[in-house]
C-alpha positions in Angstrom: -47.0 100.2 36.3 -48.5 103.3 34.8 -47.8 106.6 36.5 -50.4 108.0 38.9 -52.8 110.6 37.5 -52.9 114.0 39.3 -56.2 113.0 41.0 -54.8 109.7 42.3 -51.6 111.4 43.4 -53.3 114.0 45.5 -55.8 111.5 47.0 -53.0 109.2 48.0 -51.2 112.1 49.6 -54.3 113.2 51.4 -55.0 109.7 52.8 -51.4 109.5 54.1 -51.2 113.0 55.5 -54.7 113.9 56.5 -55.2 117.7 56.1 -52.9 119.2 53.4 -52.4 122.6 52.0 -52.5 124.0 48.4 -48.8 124.7 48.8 -48.1 121.0 49.5 -50.2 120.1 46.4 -48.2 122.5 44.3 -45.0 120.8 45.3 -46.5 117.6 44.0 -47.1 119.3 40.7 -50.9 119.6 41.3 -52.4 122.8 40.0 -54.9 124.7 42.1 -57.5 124.3 39.4 -57.3 120.5 40.0 -58.1 121.1 43.7 -61.0 123.3 42.8 -62.4 120.6 40.5 -62.0 117.9 43.1 -63.8 120.0 45.7 -66.6 120.7 43.2 -67.2 117.0 42.5 -67.0 116.1 46.2 -63.7 114.1 46.0 -62.0 116.6 48.3 -63.4 118.9 51.0 -62.1 122.4 51.5 -61.6 122.7 55.3 -60.6 126.4 55.3 -58.8 128.7 53.0 -55.9 126.8 51.3 -56.5 123.5 53.3 -58.1 120.3 52.1 -58.9 116.8 53.2 -60.7 113.6 52.0 -64.3 113.9 53.2 -64.7 110.3 54.5 -61.5 110.4 56.6 -62.0 110.1 60.3 -61.2 113.2 62.4 -59.7 113.2 65.8 -60.6 115.5 68.7 -57.6 117.6 67.7 -58.8 118.6 64.3 -59.0 122.3 65.1 -55.5 122.3 66.5 -54.2 120.9 63.2 -56.0 123.5 61.2 -54.7 126.3 63.4 -51.1 125.0 63.2 -51.2 124.8 59.5 -52.7 128.2 59.1 -50.0 129.7 61.5 -46.9 127.6 61.1 -44.9 129.8 63.4 -47.5 129.7 66.2 -47.4 127.3 69.2 -50.5 125.9 70.9 -50.5 127.3 74.5 -52.4 127.9 77.8 -55.9 126.5 77.9 -55.6 124.7 74.5 -52.3 123.1 75.5 -53.9 122.1 78.9 -56.8 120.5 77.1 -54.6 118.7 74.7 -52.6 117.2 77.6 -55.8 116.1 79.3 -55.4 118.2 82.4 -58.1 120.1 84.2 -61.7 120.7 83.0 -61.2 123.5 80.5 -62.6 123.0 77.0 -61.9 126.4 75.3 -64.1 127.5 72.4 -61.0 129.2 70.9 -57.6 127.9 70.0 -55.1 129.6 72.3 -51.9 130.2 70.3 -48.7 131.9 71.1 -46.8 133.9 68.5 -43.6 135.8 68.7 -44.0 139.4 70.0 -42.7 140.8 66.7 -44.9 138.6 64.5 -47.9 140.0 62.6 -51.2 138.8 63.9 -52.7 136.0 61.7 -55.7 137.0 59.7 -57.7 133.7 59.7 -61.4 133.3 60.5 -61.5 129.5 61.2 -60.8 128.2 63.7 -61.2 131.1 66.1 -57.8 132.0 67.6 -57.0 133.6 71.0 -53.6 135.1 70.3 -51.0 135.6 73.1 -47.7 137.2 72.4 -44.6 135.6 73.9 -41.0 136.7 73.5 -37.5 135.3 73.9 -37.1 132.0 75.8 -40.7 132.2 77.0 -41.6 131.7 73.3 -38.9 129.3 72.1 -38.5 126.8 75.0 -40.7 123.9 76.2 -42.1 123.2 72.7 -43.1 119.7 71.8 -44.1 118.6 68.3 -47.0 116.1 68.1 -48.4 114.5 64.9 -52.1 115.2 64.7 -54.2 114.3 61.6 -50.9 113.4 60.0 -49.5 116.9 60.5 -46.9 118.3 62.9 -48.4 120.6 65.6 -46.2 122.5 68.0 -47.6 122.5 71.6 -46.0 123.6 74.8 -45.1 120.9 77.3 -47.0 120.4 80.6 -44.5 122.1 82.9 -44.1 125.0 80.4 -47.9 125.3 80.2 -48.2 125.4 84.0 -45.7 128.2 84.3 -47.5 130.1 81.5 -50.8 129.7 83.3 -49.4 131.5 86.3 -47.8 134.1 84.2 -51.2 134.8 82.5 -53.3 134.1 85.5 -55.2 137.4 85.0 -56.3 136.1 81.6 -57.1 132.5 82.4 -58.0 132.7 86.1 -55.9 131.8 89.1 -58.4 129.0 89.9 -57.6 127.4 86.5 -53.9 127.6 87.1 -54.2 126.1 90.6 -56.5 123.2 89.4 -54.1 122.3 86.6 -51.0 122.5 89.0 -52.7 120.3 91.6 -53.9 117.7 89.1 -50.7 117.5 87.2 -48.7 117.1 90.4 -51.0 114.3 91.7 -50.6 112.5 88.4 -46.9 113.0 88.4 -46.9 114.7 85.0 -43.9 116.9 85.7 -40.9 117.1 87.9 -40.1 120.0 90.3 -36.8 120.6 88.4 -38.7 121.0 85.1 -41.3 123.3 86.6 -38.7 125.4 88.3 -36.8 125.8 85.0 -39.9 127.2 83.2 -41.1 129.2 86.2 -37.7 130.9 86.1 -38.0 131.6 82.4 -41.5 133.0 82.8 -40.5 134.9 85.9 -43.2 133.4 88.1 -41.1 131.5 90.7 -42.0 133.8 93.5 -45.7 133.6 92.6 -45.8 129.8 92.3 -43.7 129.0 95.4 -46.5 129.2 98.1 -48.9 127.2 96.0 -46.3 124.5 95.3 -45.4 124.3 99.0 -49.1 123.8 99.8 -49.5 121.0 97.2 -46.4 119.0 98.1 -46.6 119.3 101.9 
């Protein structure tokens, strides 16, 4: 069997991985000029700076999350975007809500639109789940961590949004009280959440 050409190699990789980056192509030995040529002839589509895909490949509803995660590898999908991903509540944010570490430089990307929130310590590092979307790993906060975050940032997202999410997630048994208490402690919102929890479970 003859070895794959550079074009065949990158197309096979793209079909197996969905969106890929110029850096990934370079690791395969594919020069950036080859990517430019394949975009020019319509074989590949340039999604955003440094990110590519095969044009006829089906996209999921989480396409923008994948783009954001690849553009900001250290970021974590949070708050309204995490809520929407988990299928809780009625929020469909126009921006991707992403948490970055407090000491990290703000990402300078134009697509997709990001709503950056700075977390620190355990509030940033705990409660992270990795989901494979469009063939790529995307870090997203878990349901109980997201609920605690919503109450911590209730002035940004709205207390009504936090209450709706808490009520719906509880009725659907999407978290345990021990899990929620753990993240509420980390986010320092136990006292804030207690009366609302008591009203929901009573």
